[in-house]
C-alpha positions as CSV (number, residue, x, y, z in Angstrom):
1,M,127.4,37.9,155.8
2,S,129.6,37.0,153.4
3,Q,131.2,34.1,154.2
4,E,134.3,35.7,154.2
5,S,133.9,37.9,157.0
6,V,133.0,35.4,159.0
7,V,135.0,32.2,160.8
8,Q,134.1,28.6,162.6
9,L,134.6,28.3,166.1
10,W,133.8,25.5,168.3
11,D,133.4,25.3,171.9
12,S,134.1,22.0,174.1
13,D,131.0,20.9,173.5
14,G,131.2,20.5,169.7
15,Q,128.6,23.5,169.7
16,W,130.2,25.2,167.3
17,W,130.0,29.5,166.9
18,I,129.7,32.0,163.8
19,A,131.8,34.6,164.5
20,P,131.9,37.0,162.7
21,M,135.1,38.9,162.0
22,E,134.2,41.8,164.6
23,G,131.5,42.0,166.4
24,D,129.7,39.4,168.9
25,P,129.7,35.6,167.8
26,M,126.9,34.2,167.2
27,T,125.2,30.7,167.8
28,E,124.3,28.5,164.8
29,R,120.7,29.3,164.6
30,D,121.3,32.4,164.8
31,W,123.7,32.0,161.7
32,I,120.5,29.8,159.8
33,R,118.3,33.1,161.5
34,E,120.6,35.3,159.3
35,Q,120.8,33.6,155.7
36,L,117.3,32.9,156.1
37,S,116.4,36.3,156.0
38,M,118.8,37.7,153.3
39,S,117.7,34.4,151.4
40,Q,114.0,35.9,152.4
41,E,115.0,39.5,151.3
42,H,117.2,38.1,148.0
43,E,113.9,36.5,146.7
44,A,111.4,39.4,147.5
45,E,114.0,41.3,145.1
46,L,114.1,38.3,142.5
47,L,110.1,38.5,142.4
48,K,109.9,42.3,141.9
49,E,112.0,41.9,139.5
50,R,110.2,38.9,137.8
51,D,106.9,41.4,138.4
52,A,108.6,44.2,136.6
53,W,110.0,41.9,133.7
54,K,107.0,40.5,133.2
55,E,104.9,44.1,132.4
56,I,107.0,45.0,130.1
57,A,106.8,41.7,128.5
58,E,102.7,42.8,128.9
59,R,102.9,46.3,127.9
60,H,104.9,44.9,124.6
61,A,102.8,42.2,123.6
62,R,99.8,45.1,123.8
63,N,102.1,47.1,121.6
64,E,102.7,44.6,119.3
65,A,98.9,43.9,119.3
66,F,97.9,47.7,118.7
67,L,100.7,48.5,116.3
68,A,100.1,45.0,114.3
69,D,96.0,46.2,114.1
70,L,97.2,49.5,112.8
71,L,99.0,48.1,110.0
72,D,96.2,45.4,108.7
73,Q,93.9,48.5,108.9
74,S,96.5,50.4,106.4
75,A,97.1,47.3,104.9
76,A,93.6,47.0,103.7
77,Y,93.4,50.4,101.8
78,L,96.0,48.7,99.5
79,G,93.5,47.1,97.7
80,P,92.8,42.8,97.6
81,E,95.7,42.2,95.8
82,V,97.3,42.5,100.1
83,F,95.1,39.8,101.0
84,V,96.4,37.3,98.4
85,S,99.0,34.8,99.2
86,D,101.1,33.5,96.3
87,D,99.5,30.2,96.0
88,G,96.2,32.7,94.3
89,S,94.3,32.0,98.1
90,V,92.0,34.6,99.5
91,Q,93.2,35.5,102.7
92,D,90.9,36.2,105.9
93,T,93.6,39.4,107.0
94,P,96.5,41.5,105.0
95,L,99.2,39.3,104.3
96,K,101.6,42.1,106.1
97,L,104.6,40.3,104.0
98,K,102.9,42.3,100.8
99,V,102.4,45.7,102.1
100,P,105.6,47.1,101.6
101,E,105.5,46.0,97.4
102,L,102.3,47.3,97.7
103,V,102.8,51.0,98.3
104,K,106.3,50.9,96.6
105,A,104.1,50.3,94.1
106,L,101.6,53.3,95.0
107,K,104.9,55.4,95.4
108,E,106.0,54.8,91.6
109,E,102.6,55.3,90.5
110,R,102.0,58.7,92.3
111,D,105.2,59.9,91.3
112,A,104.3,59.3,87.6
113,L,100.8,61.0,88.2
114,R,102.8,63.8,90.0
115,A,105.2,64.2,86.6
116,E,101.7,64.6,84.5
117,I,100.8,66.9,86.6
118,T,103.5,69.0,86.2
119,R,103.7,68.5,82.3
120,L,100.3,68.9,82.0
121,T,100.7,72.3,84.3
122,E,103.5,73.4,82.1
123,V,101.3,72.9,78.9
124,A,98.3,75.0,80.1
125,D,100.4,77.6,80.9
126,T,101.5,77.6,77.5
127,L,98.4,77.0,75.8
128,S,97.3,80.1,78.0
129,V,100.3,82.4,77.3
130,R,99.7,81.5,73.5
131,T,95.0,82.0,74.0
132,R,96.6,85.3,75.5
133,R,98.6,86.7,72.8
134,A,96.1,85.3,70.4
135,E,93.5,87.6,71.7
136,R,95.5,90.2,71.7
137,A,96.9,90.2,68.5
138,N,92.8,89.9,67.2
139,L,92.0,93.4,69.1
140,D,95.2,94.7,68.1
141,A,93.4,94.0,64.4
142,M,90.4,95.0,65.3
143,E,91.7,98.0,66.1
144,E,93.4,99.0,63.1
145,S,90.0,97.8,61.4
C-alpha cells in the first residue's frame, strides 16, 4: 500500500490508525507488519535479481576464458614471434596484441603465393600448349618423310 493511499487517523487515546482510502482501517502494528512483509518480498526479488546477474557474470567470465584459451591455442601456430615482446623478452603465453599483425602478414604471404601459383599455372598451360604443338609438328614432319 503506498503512502498516497492511506490517511493517518488518531483516536482519543492518542493511538494512531492507518486508514486505507478504501476498506477497513488498520492499526499501527498491522501497518508495520504489512510494510515488513512488503520489504521482505522486495528483498527476495532483489536477491533473485542479484543471483541472476551473478550467473550472467560467471557465464561471461567462463566464455571469456574459453575464447582466450582458443586464441592462445591458435596464436601458437603463428610462430615464435607471437611470444616475443617489443623489448625482446620471450613470454610463456602468446601476446594477443601481436595476433592481428601476424595474421595480416600471413594473409599477405598467402595472397602472394596464390598470385604466384596462378602465374605458374598460366606458364604451365602455355608450355603444355607449345609442347603439344611441337609434338604435332614432329609427327607431321615424320609422316611427310
